[in-house]
C-alpha positions as CSV (number, residue, x, y, z in Angstrom):
1,M,-18.0,-22.8,-10.1
2,S,-20.5,-25.6,-11.0
3,D,-17.8,-28.2,-10.5
4,Y,-17.3,-27.2,-6.9
5,Q,-19.4,-27.7,-3.8
6,V,-20.4,-24.2,-2.7
7,T,-22.3,-23.3,0.5
8,L,-23.7,-19.9,1.1
9,V,-23.3,-18.1,4.4
10,N,-26.6,-16.7,5.6
11,N,-27.9,-17.0,2.1
12,K,-25.6,-14.2,0.9
13,M,-24.0,-14.3,-2.5
14,S,-21.1,-12.3,-1.2
15,E,-20.0,-14.9,1.4
16,F,-19.7,-18.6,1.0
17,F,-17.6,-21.8,1.5
18,V,-16.0,-23.8,-1.3
19,K,-14.7,-27.4,-1.0
20,F,-11.2,-27.5,-2.4
21,H,-9.2,-30.6,-3.2
22,G,-5.4,-30.7,-3.1
23,P,-3.6,-30.9,-6.5
24,V,-2.6,-34.3,-7.7
25,E,1.0,-35.5,-7.5
26,T,1.7,-33.4,-4.5
27,P,1.7,-34.2,-0.7
28,F,-1.7,-32.3,-0.6
29,A,-3.3,-34.7,-3.1
30,K,-5.6,-36.5,-0.7
31,G,-6.6,-33.4,1.2
32,V,-10.0,-31.6,1.2
33,W,-10.3,-28.1,2.6
34,K,-13.2,-25.8,3.2
35,I,-12.2,-22.4,1.8
36,H,-14.0,-19.3,3.1
37,V,-14.6,-16.7,0.4
38,E,-15.9,-13.2,1.0
39,L,-16.5,-10.8,-1.8
40,P,-16.1,-7.0,-1.2
41,E,-18.6,-4.5,-2.5
42,Q,-16.0,-3.5,-5.2
43,F,-15.6,-7.0,-6.6
44,P,-14.4,-7.8,-9.2
45,Y,-12.3,-4.6,-9.1
46,K,-11.2,-5.5,-5.6
47,S,-9.9,-9.0,-4.8
48,P,-11.9,-11.4,-2.6
49,S,-10.8,-12.5,0.8
50,I,-10.1,-16.2,1.2
51,G,-9.0,-18.4,4.0
52,F,-8.6,-22.1,4.9
53,M,-11.0,-23.3,7.5
54,N,-9.3,-26.5,8.4
55,K,-5.5,-26.8,9.0
56,I,-2.9,-27.1,6.3
57,F,0.9,-27.1,6.6
58,H,2.3,-24.8,4.0
59,P,4.9,-22.0,4.1
60,N,2.5,-19.3,2.7
61,I,-0.6,-20.2,4.6
62,D,-1.0,-19.3,8.3
63,E,-1.7,-22.5,10.2
64,L,-3.9,-20.9,12.8
65,S,-5.9,-18.3,10.9
66,G,-5.8,-19.9,7.5
67,S,-4.8,-16.7,5.8
68,V,-3.1,-17.0,2.4
69,C,-0.1,-15.1,1.2
70,L,-0.6,-15.0,-2.5
71,D,0.3,-11.9,-4.6
72,V,-2.3,-12.5,-7.2
73,I,-5.0,-12.1,-4.5
74,N,-3.3,-9.6,-2.2
75,Q,-1.6,-7.3,-4.6
76,T,-1.9,-8.0,-8.3
77,W,-5.6,-8.9,-8.6
78,S,-7.3,-7.9,-11.9
79,P,-11.0,-7.6,-12.6
80,M,-10.3,-9.9,-15.6
81,F,-9.8,-12.8,-13.1
82,E,-12.8,-15.0,-12.2
83,L,-13.4,-16.8,-9.0
84,I,-12.9,-20.2,-10.6
85,N,-9.3,-19.1,-11.4
86,I,-8.6,-19.1,-7.6
87,F,-9.5,-22.8,-7.3
88,E,-8.3,-24.1,-10.6
89,I,-5.1,-22.1,-11.0
90,F,-3.9,-19.9,-8.1
91,L,-4.3,-22.2,-5.1
92,P,-3.1,-25.3,-6.9
93,Q,0.0,-23.4,-8.1
94,L,0.6,-22.1,-4.6
95,L,0.5,-25.6,-3.1
96,R,2.7,-27.0,-5.9
97,Y,5.3,-24.2,-5.7
98,P,5.5,-22.7,-2.2
99,N,7.6,-19.7,-1.6
100,P,9.6,-20.2,1.6
101,A,11.3,-16.8,1.2
102,D,8.0,-15.0,2.1
103,P,6.4,-17.2,4.7
104,L,3.3,-17.0,6.9
105,N,4.3,-20.3,8.5
106,G,8.0,-20.0,9.5
107,E,8.2,-23.6,10.6
108,A,7.0,-25.0,7.3
109,A,9.3,-22.6,5.4
110,A,12.4,-23.7,7.4
111,L,11.6,-27.4,7.1
112,L,11.0,-27.1,3.4
113,M,14.4,-25.4,2.9
114,R,16.2,-27.7,5.3
115,D,14.6,-31.1,4.4
116,P,12.1,-31.2,1.6
117,K,11.3,-34.9,2.2
118,A,10.5,-34.3,5.9
119,Y,8.4,-31.3,4.8
120,A,6.4,-33.6,2.4
121,K,5.9,-36.1,5.2
122,K,4.6,-33.5,7.6
123,V,2.2,-32.1,4.9
124,E,0.8,-35.6,4.5
125,S,0.4,-36.1,8.2
126,Y,-1.6,-32.8,8.4
127,V,-3.7,-34.1,5.5
128,E,-4.5,-37.3,7.4
129,R,-5.3,-35.4,10.7
130,Y,-7.0,-32.3,9.5
131,A,-8.0,-32.5,5.8
132,T,-10.2,-35.5,5.4
133,P,-13.7,-34.9,3.8
134,E,-15.2,-35.2,7.3
135,D,-12.8,-32.5,8.6
136,A,-13.7,-30.2,5.8
137,D,-17.4,-30.7,6.5
138,Q,-17.0,-30.0,10.2
139,A,-14.5,-27.1,9.9
140,G,-16.0,-23.9,11.3
141,E,-18.9,-25.8,13.0
142,G,-17.4,-26.1,16.5
143,D,-15.5,-23.0,17.5
144,D,-14.6,-24.5,20.9
145,D,-12.7,-27.4,19.2
146,E,-9.1,-27.1,20.4
147,D,-7.7,-28.6,17.2
148,E,-9.8,-26.5,14.9
149,P,-7.9,-23.7,13.2
150,M,-9.3,-20.2,12.8
151,G,-10.7,-19.1,9.5
152,G,-8.8,-17.0,7.0
153,R,-8.9,-13.3,6.6
154,G,-12.4,-13.4,5.2
155,A,-13.7,-15.7,7.9
156,A,-14.7,-12.9,10.3
157,S,-18.4,-12.7,9.6
158,A,-18.7,-16.5,9.4
159,R,-16.9,-17.3,12.6
160,A,-16.0,-14.0,14.3
161,R,-12.4,-14.8,13.8
162,R,-11.2,-12.6,11.1
163,A,-7.5,-12.8,10.5
164,G,-6.2,-9.4,11.6
165,P,-2.5,-8.6,11.8
166,G,-3.1,-12.3,13.3
167,P,-2.5,-16.2,10.3
168,S,-2.2,-12.5,8.4
169,G,-4.8,-13.2,10.7
170,G,-5.1,-13.1,14.3
171,S,-6.9,-15.0,16.9
172,G,-10.1,-13.0,17.0
173,A,-11.5,-10.2,19.0
174,G,-12.7,-12.4,21.8
175,G,-9.3,-14.0,22.5
176,G,-7.3,-10.9,22.0
177,G,-9.6,-8.9,24.2
178,G,-9.3,-11.4,27.0
179,T,-5.6,-11.3,26.8
180,N,-5.4,-7.6,26.8
181,G,-7.9,-7.4,29.6
182,H,-5.8,-9.8,31.6
183,T,-2.6,-7.9,30.9
184,N,-4.2,-4.5,31.6
185,G,-5.6,-5.8,34.8
186,H,-2.3,-7.2,35.9
187,N,-0.6,-3.9,35.1
188,G,-3.3,-2.0,36.9
189,G,-2.6,-4.2,39.9
190,E,1.0,-3.4,39.7
191,G,0.2,0.2,39.3
192,R,-1.9,0.2,42.4
193,S,0.8,-1.7,44.3
194,N,3.4,0.7,43.2
195,G,1.2,3.6,44.1
196,M,0.7,2.2,47.6
197,K,4.4,1.7,48.0
198,G,5.0,5.2,46.8
199,T,2.5,6.6,49.4
200,N,4.1,4.6,52.2
201,A,7.5,5.8,51.2
202,T,6.3,9.3,51.2
203,K,4.8,8.9,54.6
204,G,7.9,7.3,55.9
205,T,10.0,10.2,54.4
206,N,7.7,12.8,55.9
207,G,7.9,11.1,59.3
208,H,11.6,11.1,59.1
209,H,11.6,14.8,58.3
210,V,9.4,15.4,61.3
211,D,11.8,13.6,63.6
212,E,14.7,15.6,62.2
213,E,12.8,18.8,62.8
214,E,12.1,17.8,66.4
215,E,15.7,17.0,66.9
216,D,16.7,20.3,65.4
217,E,14.3,22.1,67.8
218,D,15.8,20.3,70.7
219,E,19.3,21.3,69.7
220,D,18.2,24.9,69.3
221,E,16.7,24.9,72.8
222,D,20.0,23.4,74.2
223,D,21.9,26.1,72.4
224,K,19.7,28.7,73.9
225,M,20.1,27.3,77.3
226,S,23.8,27.2,76.8
227,D,23.8,30.8,75.7
228,M,21.9,31.8,78.7
229,G,24.4,30.0,80.9
230,E,27.2,32.0,79.3
231,L,25.3,35.2,79.9
232,S,25.0,34.2,83.5
233,D,28.7,33.7,83.7
234,G,29.1,37.0,82.1
235,D,27.0,38.6,84.7
236,E,29.2,37.1,87.4
237,F,32.3,38.3,85.5
238,M,30.8,41.8,85.3
239,G,30.1,41.6,89.0
240,E,33.7,40.8,89.7
241,M,34.7,43.7,87.6
242,D,32.4,46.0,89.7
243,D,34.1,44.7,92.8
């Protein structure tokens, strides 16, 4: 790795950034990206986690999280591979020969299949906007930058933005927690609202039953009075019989 600019994270040999230049004779040729690398304890028997820190437009790289969909890293890694193979072989080959059939960026995949020339132009526009040497230097430095992408799967400890299920990466625990909290709070409000409505409805129903019971009692009393009246008539009738 002596030919690459490597920056350690917290002076740890297991986590660092590598400056990566786009392969020549591709739309990525003038781009410079900061790649976050994190080595697991089982390395080299387990593959490293890698992620792009500044944005790139590619079907197999998540634009927001920087996660990379690459079989040799995700599935077919071998302890015979060296780290330098990632930067001299695997990533350059991925940029040269994207696989739109298995995308992490659906827009890039669709554009590549529909109009390869338009895809190349958009790649170049991303290089100009997000992949200059200055962009690579500043990537990951200001988490509040709206244009700044999130790191890759391995960028969690460096930026607290580990790619989860979400670019294969998600937006980070902070953002997700805020969204869930908002959603849960909203649902909780609805639950309380529904509960109050249910209570009022119950009260209303009970009140209605009370009115019906009072009406029934009134009708029973009227029936009793009517029966008494009939008995009185009967008494008179019996009196007539006596006469």
